N, CA, C and O atoms as a GROMACS GRO file, in nm:
protein
  384
    1UNK      N    1  14.238  12.936  12.342
    1UNK     CA    2  14.187  12.914  12.208
    1UNK      C    3  14.162  13.052  12.144
    1UNK      O    4  14.110  13.142  12.210
    2UNK      N    5  14.198  13.068  12.018
    2UNK     CA    6  14.182  13.197  11.950
    2UNK      C    7  14.034  13.237  11.936
    2UNK      O    8  13.944  13.153  11.931
    3UNK      N    9  14.013  13.368  11.931
    3UNK     CA   10  13.880  13.421  11.910
    3UNK      C   11  13.867  13.475  11.768
    3UNK      O   12  13.964  13.517  11.706
    4UNK      N   13  13.744  13.472  11.719
    4UNK     CA   14  13.711  13.522  11.586
    4UNK      C   15  13.579  13.595  11.592
    4UNK      O   16  13.500  13.578  11.684
    5UNK      N   17  13.559  13.678  11.492
    5UNK     CA   18  13.429  13.744  11.476
    5UNK      C   19  13.387  13.725  11.330
    5UNK      O   20  13.468  13.736  11.239
    6UNK      N   21  13.259  13.697  11.312
    6UNK     CA   22  13.209  13.707  11.175
    6UNK      C   23  13.087  13.796  11.173
    6UNK      O   24  13.002  13.795  11.263
    7UNK      N   25  13.082  13.873  11.067
    7UNK     CA   26  12.972  13.965  11.042
    7UNK      C   27  12.883  13.903  10.935
    7UNK      O   28  12.933  13.844  10.839
    8UNK      N   29  12.752  13.917  10.952
    8UNK     CA   30  12.661  13.867  10.850
    8UNK      C   31  12.572  13.982  10.802
    8UNK      O   32  12.527  14.066  10.879
    9UNK      N   33  12.550  13.981  10.672
    9UNK     CA   34  12.468  14.081  10.604
    9UNK      C   35  12.370  14.005  10.513
    9UNK      O   36  12.411  13.909  10.448
   10UNK      N   37  12.246  14.046  10.508
   10UNK     CA   38  12.152  13.975  10.419
   10UNK      C   39  12.186  13.999  10.272
   10UNK      O   40  12.231  14.107  10.233
   11UNK      N   41  12.165  13.897  10.192
   11UNK     CA   42  12.183  13.910  10.048
   11UNK      C   43  12.076  14.000   9.986
   11UNK      O   44  12.103  14.078   9.895
   12UNK      N   45  11.954  13.987  10.037
   12UNK     CA   46  11.843  14.065   9.982
   12UNK      C   47  11.817  14.187  10.070
   12UNK      O   48  11.804  14.175  10.191
   13UNK      N   49  11.808  14.303  10.008
   13UNK     CA   50  11.780  14.426  10.081
   13UNK      C   51  11.643  14.420  10.149
   13UNK      O   52  11.625  14.475  10.258
   14UNK      N   53  11.548  14.354  10.087
   14UNK     CA   54  11.412  14.345  10.139
   14UNK      C   55  11.398  14.244  10.252
   14UNK      O   56  11.290  14.227  10.308
   15UNK      N   57  11.507  14.176  10.285
   15UNK     CA   58  11.504  14.071  10.387
   15UNK      C   59  11.439  14.120  10.517
   15UNK      O   60  11.356  14.050  10.575
   16UNK      N   61  11.475  14.240  10.562
   16UNK     CA   62  11.425  14.288  10.690
   16UNK      C   63  11.276  14.322  10.686
   16UNK      O   64  11.205  14.302  10.784
   17UNK      N   65  11.229  14.373  10.572
   17UNK     CA   66  11.088  14.410  10.561
   17UNK      C   67  10.999  14.292  10.527
   17UNK      O   68  10.888  14.279  10.578
   18UNK      N   69  11.048  14.205  10.439
   18UNK     CA   70  10.966  14.094  10.391
   18UNK      C   71  11.048  13.967  10.374
   18UNK      O   72  11.079  13.929  10.261
   19UNK      N   73  11.084  13.902  10.484
   19UNK     CA   74  11.157  13.776  10.468
   19UNK      C   75  11.067  13.668  10.409
   19UNK      O   76  10.948  13.660  10.440
   20UNK      N   77  11.124  13.587  10.325
   20UNK     CA   78  11.050  13.475  10.266
   20UNK      C   79  11.038  13.365  10.371
   20UNK      O   80  11.111  13.365  10.470
   21UNK      N   81  10.948  13.271  10.352
   21UNK     CA   82  10.938  13.157  10.445
   21UNK      C   83  11.070  13.080  10.456
   21UNK      O   84  11.106  13.036  10.566
   22UNK      N   85  11.142  13.063  10.346
   22UNK     CA   86  11.272  12.994  10.350
   22UNK      C   87  11.373  13.073  10.431
   22UNK      O   88  11.451  13.016  10.507
   23UNK      N   89  11.373  13.206  10.416
   23UNK     CA   90  11.464  13.290  10.494
   23UNK      C   91  11.430  13.283  10.642
   23UNK      O   92  11.520  13.276  10.726
   24UNK      N   93  11.302  13.285  10.674
   24UNK     CA   94  11.260  13.275  10.814
   24UNK      C   95  11.305  13.142  10.875
   24UNK      O   96  11.353  13.139  10.988
   25UNK      N   97  11.290  13.035  10.800
   25UNK     CA   98  11.332  12.903  10.848
   25UNK      C   99  11.483  12.898  10.869
   25UNK      O  100  11.530  12.844  10.969
   26UNK      N  101  11.558  12.955  10.776
   26UNK     CA  102  11.705  12.958  10.788
   26UNK      C  103  11.747  13.039  10.910
   26UNK      O  104  11.842  13.003  10.979
   27UNK      N  105  11.677  13.149  10.937
   27UNK     CA  106  11.714  13.232  11.052
   27UNK      C  107  11.676  13.166  11.184
   27UNK      O  108  11.744  13.186  11.284
   28UNK      N  109  11.570  13.088  11.186
   28UNK     CA  110  11.536  13.011  11.306
   28UNK      C  111  11.644  12.906  11.332
   28UNK      O  112  11.685  12.887  11.446
   29UNK      N  113  11.689  12.839  11.226
   29UNK     CA  114  11.796  12.739  11.240
   29UNK      C  115  11.926  12.808  11.280
   29UNK      O  116  12.003  12.752  11.358
   30UNK      N  117  11.952  12.927  11.228
   30UNK     CA  118  12.070  13.007  11.264
   30UNK      C  119  12.069  13.033  11.415
   30UNK      O  120  12.171  13.014  11.481
   31UNK      N  121  11.956  13.077  11.468
   31UNK     CA  122  11.946  13.105  11.612
   31UNK      C  123  11.973  12.979  11.693
   31UNK      O  124  12.048  12.983  11.791
   32UNK      N  125  11.913  12.868  11.654
   32UNK     CA  126  11.934  12.742  11.726
   32UNK      C  127  12.079  12.696  11.719
   32UNK      O  128  12.134  12.646  11.817
   33UNK      N  129  12.142  12.713  11.603
   33UNK     CA  130  12.284  12.677  11.584
   33UNK      C  131  12.371  12.757  11.681
   33UNK      O  132  12.458  12.700  11.748
   34UNK      N  133  12.348  12.888  11.688
   34UNK     CA  134  12.429  12.972  11.775
   34UNK      C  135  12.396  12.948  11.922
   34UNK      O  136  12.484  12.952  12.008
   35UNK      N  137  12.270  12.924  11.951
   35UNK     CA  138  12.230  12.896  12.089
   35UNK      C  139  12.298  12.769  12.141
   35UNK      O  140  12.347  12.766  12.254
   36UNK      N  141  12.303  12.666  12.060
   36UNK     CA  142  12.371  12.541  12.098
   36UNK      C  143  12.520  12.567  12.117
   36UNK      O  144  12.578  12.521  12.215
   37UNK      N  145  12.581  12.640  12.024
   37UNK     CA  146  12.725  12.669  12.036
   37UNK      C  147  12.754  12.755  12.159
   37UNK      O  148  12.860  12.740  12.220
   38UNK      N  149  12.664  12.844  12.194
   38UNK     CA  150  12.682  12.926  12.315
   38UNK      C  151  12.676  12.837  12.439
   38UNK      O  152  12.753  12.856  12.533
   39UNK      N  153  12.584  12.742  12.441
   39UNK     CA  154  12.574  12.652  12.557
   39UNK      C  155  12.697  12.564  12.572
   39UNK      O  156  12.727  12.516  12.681
   40UNK      N  157  12.768  12.542  12.461
   40UNK     CA  158  12.891  12.463  12.462
   40UNK      C  159  13.015  12.548  12.488
   40UNK      O  160  13.126  12.495  12.495
   41UNK      N  161  12.998  12.680  12.503
   41UNK     CA  162  13.110  12.769  12.530
   41UNK      C  163  13.186  12.814  12.407
   41UNK      O  164  13.293  12.874  12.419
   42UNK      N  165  13.133  12.785  12.290
   42UNK     CA  166  13.199  12.825  12.164
   42UNK      C  167  13.166  12.969  12.130
   42UNK      O  168  13.256  13.050  12.106
   43UNK      N  169  13.038  13.002  12.129
   43UNK     CA  170  12.994  13.139  12.099
   43UNK      C  171  12.998  13.220  12.228
   43UNK      O  172  12.942  13.180  12.330
   44UNK      N  173  13.065  13.334  12.221
   44UNK     CA  174  13.076  13.424  12.336
   44UNK      C  175  12.972  13.534  12.332
   44UNK      O  176  12.926  13.580  12.437
   45UNK      N  177  12.936  13.577  12.212
   45UNK     CA  178  12.842  13.688  12.195
   45UNK      C  179  12.787  13.680  12.053
   45UNK      O  180  12.860  13.652  11.959
   46UNK      N  181  12.658  13.705  12.040
   46UNK     CA  182  12.597  13.708  11.906
   46UNK      C  183  12.473  13.794  11.910
   46UNK      O  184  12.402  13.799  12.011
   47UNK      N  185  12.446  13.861  11.800
   47UNK     CA  186  12.324  13.939  11.791
   47UNK      C  187  12.321  14.030  11.671
   47UNK      O  188  12.424  14.054  11.608
   48UNK      N  189  12.202  14.080  11.640
   48UNK     CA  190  12.186  14.172  11.527
   48UNK      C  191  12.198  14.317  11.571
   48UNK      O  192  12.170  14.351  11.686
   49UNK      N  193  12.238  14.402  11.480
   49UNK     CA  194  12.230  14.547  11.502
   49UNK      C  195  12.083  14.586  11.487
   49UNK      O  196  12.013  14.535  11.400
   50UNK      N  197  12.038  14.676  11.571
   50UNK     CA  198  11.898  14.716  11.568
   50UNK      C  199  11.865  14.809  11.452
   50UNK      O  200  11.748  14.834  11.424
   51UNK      N  201  11.969  14.860  11.384
   51UNK     CA  202  11.943  14.944  11.266
   51UNK      C  203  11.940  14.860  11.138
   51UNK      O  204  11.945  14.914  11.028
   52UNK      N  205  11.931  14.728  11.155
   52UNK     CA  206  11.916  14.636  11.042
   52UNK      C  207  12.028  14.646  10.940
   52UNK      O  208  12.004  14.642  10.819
   53UNK      N  209  12.151  14.658  10.989
   53UNK     CA  210  12.265  14.664  10.897
   53UNK      C  211  12.343  14.534  10.893
   53UNK      O  212  12.380  14.488  10.785
   54UNK      N  213  12.368  14.473  11.008
   54UNK     CA  214  12.441  14.347  11.011
   54UNK      C  215  12.422  14.281  11.147
   54UNK      O  216  12.372  14.341  11.241
   55UNK      N  217  12.464  14.156  11.154
   55UNK     CA  218  12.471  14.082  11.278
   55UNK      C  219  12.614  14.040  11.300
   55UNK      O  220  12.695  14.044  11.208
   56UNK      N  221  12.645  13.999  11.423
   56UNK     CA  222  12.782  13.955  11.450
   56UNK      C  223  12.781  13.835  11.542
   56UNK      O  224  12.689  13.814  11.621
   57UNK      N  225  12.888  13.757  11.530
   57UNK     CA  226  12.909  13.642  11.615
   57UNK      C  227  13.055  13.645  11.658
   57UNK      O  228  13.146  13.645  11.575
   58UNK      N  229  13.077  13.647  11.789
   58UNK     CA  230  13.212  13.637  11.844
   58UNK      C  231  13.222  13.498  11.905
   58UNK      O  232  13.138  13.457  11.985
   59UNK      N  233  13.327  13.425  11.865
   59UNK     CA  234  13.337  13.285  11.905
   59UNK      C  235  13.482  13.241  11.913
   59UNK      O  236  13.574  13.312  11.871
   60UNK      N  237  13.501  13.122  11.967
   60UNK     CA  238  13.635  13.062  11.976
   60UNK      C  239  13.643  12.944  11.881
   60UNK      O  240  13.545  12.871  11.861
   61UNK      N  241  13.761  12.926  11.822
   61UNK     CA  242  13.787  12.811  11.735
   61UNK      C  243  13.934  12.775  11.745
   61UNK      O  244  14.017  12.860  11.779
   62UNK      N  245  13.966  12.652  11.718
   62UNK     CA  246  14.105  12.603  11.727
   62UNK      C  247  14.199  12.679  11.634
   62UNK      O  248  14.314  12.708  11.670
   63UNK      N  249  14.150  12.711  11.514
   63UNK     CA  250  14.234  12.778  11.414
   63UNK      C  251  14.142  12.840  11.309
   63UNK      O  252  14.020  12.829  11.316
   64UNK      N  253  14.203  12.905  11.211
   64UNK     CA  254  14.123  12.974  11.110
   64UNK      C  255  14.039  12.878  11.028
   64UNK      O  256  13.925  12.910  10.993
   65UNK      N  257  14.091  12.762  10.998
   65UNK     CA  258  14.013  12.664  10.921
   65UNK      C  259  13.889  12.621  10.997
   65UNK      O  260  13.781  12.610  10.939
   66UNK      N  261  13.904  12.596  11.127
   66UNK     CA  262  13.789  12.559  11.210
   66UNK      C  263  13.690  12.675  11.221
   66UNK      O  264  13.569  12.654  11.223
   67UNK      N  265  13.742  12.798  11.227
   67UNK     CA  266  13.656  12.916  11.233
   67UNK      C  267  13.576  12.930  11.104
   67UNK      O  268  13.456  12.958  11.107
   68UNK      N  269  13.642  12.912  10.990
   68UNK     CA  270  13.572  12.917  10.862
   68UNK      C  271  13.465  12.810  10.852
   68UNK      O  272  13.355  12.835  10.802
   69UNK      N  273  13.496  12.692  10.900
   69UNK     CA  274  13.400  12.583  10.896
   69UNK      C  275  13.278  12.616  10.983
   69UNK      O  276  13.164  12.594  10.941
   70UNK      N  277  13.302  12.670  11.103
   70UNK     CA  278  13.191  12.707  11.190
   70UNK      C  279  13.103  12.813  11.123
   70UNK      O  280  12.981  12.802  11.124
   71UNK      N  281  13.166  12.914  11.065
   71UNK     CA  282  13.091  13.021  10.999
   71UNK      C  283  13.012  12.967  10.880
   71UNK      O  284  12.894  12.999  10.864
   72UNK      N  285  13.075  12.886  10.796
   72UNK     CA  286  13.007  12.835  10.676
   72UNK      C  287  12.896  12.734  10.710
   72UNK      O  288  12.808  12.711  10.628
   73UNK      N  289  12.901  12.675  10.828
   73UNK     CA  290  12.795  12.583  10.870
   73UNK      C  291  12.678  12.652  10.937
   73UNK      O  292  12.578  12.589  10.968
   74UNK      N  293  12.690  12.782  10.960
   74UNK     CA  294  12.578  12.860  11.012
   74UNK      C  295  12.466  12.849  10.908
   74UNK      O  296  12.489  12.881  10.792
   75UNK      N  297  12.346  12.805  10.948
   75UNK     CA  298  12.239  12.788  10.849
   75UNK      C  299  12.206  12.913  10.769
   75UNK      O  300  12.166  12.902  10.653
   76UNK      N  301  12.220  13.031  10.827
   76UNK     CA  302  12.190  13.153  10.751
   76UNK      C  303  12.290  13.174  10.638
   76UNK      O  304  12.257  13.231  10.535
   77UNK      N  305  12.412  13.127  10.659
   77UNK     CA  306  12.518  13.137  10.557
   77UNK      C  307  12.503  13.022  10.458
   77UNK      O  308  12.507  13.041  10.336
   78UNK      N  309  12.488  12.902  10.512
   78UNK     CA  310  12.478  12.782  10.428
   78UNK      C  311  12.359  12.789  10.332
   78UNK      O  312  12.366  12.739  10.220
   79UNK      N  313  12.250  12.851  10.377
   79UNK     CA  314  12.129  12.862  10.293
   79UNK      C  315  12.126  12.988  10.208
   79UNK      O  316  12.024  13.019  10.146
   80UNK      N  317  12.237  13.060  10.205
   80UNK     CA  318  12.251  13.181  10.123
   80UNK      C  319  12.150  13.290  10.157
   80UNK      O  320  12.106  13.364  10.069
   81UNK      N  321  12.114  13.300  10.283
   81UNK     CA  322  12.033  13.411  10.330
   81UNK      C  323  12.125  13.527  10.369
   81UNK      O  324  12.094  13.643  10.344
   82UNK      N  325  12.238  13.492  10.430
   82UNK     CA  326  12.335  13.592  10.475
   82UNK      C  327  12.471  13.566  10.411
   82UNK      O  328  12.513  13.452  10.393
   83UNK      N  329  12.538  13.675  10.377
   83UNK     CA  330  12.679  13.665  10.338
   83UNK      C  331  12.759  13.691  10.465
   83UNK      O  332  12.715  13.765  10.553
   84UNK      N  333  12.876  13.631  10.476
   84UNK     CA  334  12.954  13.640  10.598
   84UNK      C  335  13.099  13.674  10.569
   84UNK      O  336  13.154  13.637  10.466
   85UNK      N  337  13.159  13.746  10.664
   85UNK     CA  338  13.302  13.775  10.655
   85UNK      C  339  13.365  13.748  10.791
   85UNK      O  340  13.314  13.791  10.894
   86UNK      N  341  13.475  13.676  10.788
   86UNK     CA  342  13.545  13.633  10.909
   86UNK      C  343  13.666  13.720  10.935
   86UNK      O  344  13.737  13.761  10.843
   87UNK      N  345  13.690  13.748  11.064
   87UNK     CA  346  13.809  13.824  11.106
   87UNK      C  347  13.863  13.764  11.235
   87UNK      O  348  13.786  13.729  11.324
   88UNK      N  349  13.996  13.751  11.244
   88UNK     CA  350  14.054  13.711  11.373
   88UNK      C  351  14.034  13.827  11.472
   88UNK      O  352  14.026  13.943  11.433
   89UNK      N  353  14.026  13.792  11.600
   89UNK     CA  354  13.993  13.893  11.701
   89UNK      C  355  14.071  13.860  11.828
   89UNK      O  356  14.095  13.744  11.859
   90UNK      N  357  14.111  13.961  11.899
   90UNK     CA  358  14.166  13.943  12.033
   90UNK      C  359  14.079  14.022  12.128
   90UNK      O  360  14.073  14.145  12.120
   91UNK      N  361  14.012  13.954  12.218
   91UNK     CA  362  13.930  14.023  12.318
   91UNK      C  363  14.026  14.078  12.424
   91UNK      O  364  14.095  14.002  12.492
   92UNK      N  365  14.029  14.209  12.436
   92UNK     CA  366  14.120  14.273  12.531
   92UNK      C  367  14.051  14.310  12.662
   92UNK      O  368  14.113  14.311  12.768
   93UNK      N  369  13.923  14.339  12.653
   93UNK     CA  370  13.845  14.376  12.772
   93UNK      C  371  13.711  14.306  12.766
   93UNK      O  372  13.655  14.284  12.659
   94UNK      N  373  13.660  14.273  12.881
   94UNK     CA  374  13.528  14.214  12.890
   94UNK      C  375  13.458  14.264  13.014
   94UNK      O  376  13.523  14.299  13.113
   95UNK      N  377  13.329  14.268  13.009
   95UNK     CA  378  13.251  14.313  13.123
   95UNK      C  379  13.167  14.200  13.177
   95UNK      O  380  13.159  14.092  13.118
   96UNK      N  381  13.105  14.225  13.288
   96UNK     CA  382  13.022  14.124  13.352
   96UNK      C  383  12.881  14.126  13.297
   96UNK      O  384  12.797  14.048  13.340
   0.00000   0.00000   0.00000
């Protein structure tokens, strides 16, 4: 199954310093969404950059349309907390 990566960036610059209650709720749902997908073997890797620039999700999907659907159903994207960009990916090396 093909691999994809999507990067997420907050719409609001102040998001990291002062998230709103709605943003916090969307990010909690985002974590649960990715956690469930990871337990199902869909998400391979996910996490934020510690310099507060972006987050990433590496995952598998049947095709680009399915990948777009997965990305757009991420609660952080769906609730307009994060903007997202999708890229096809080929994992060439992996570690333990």
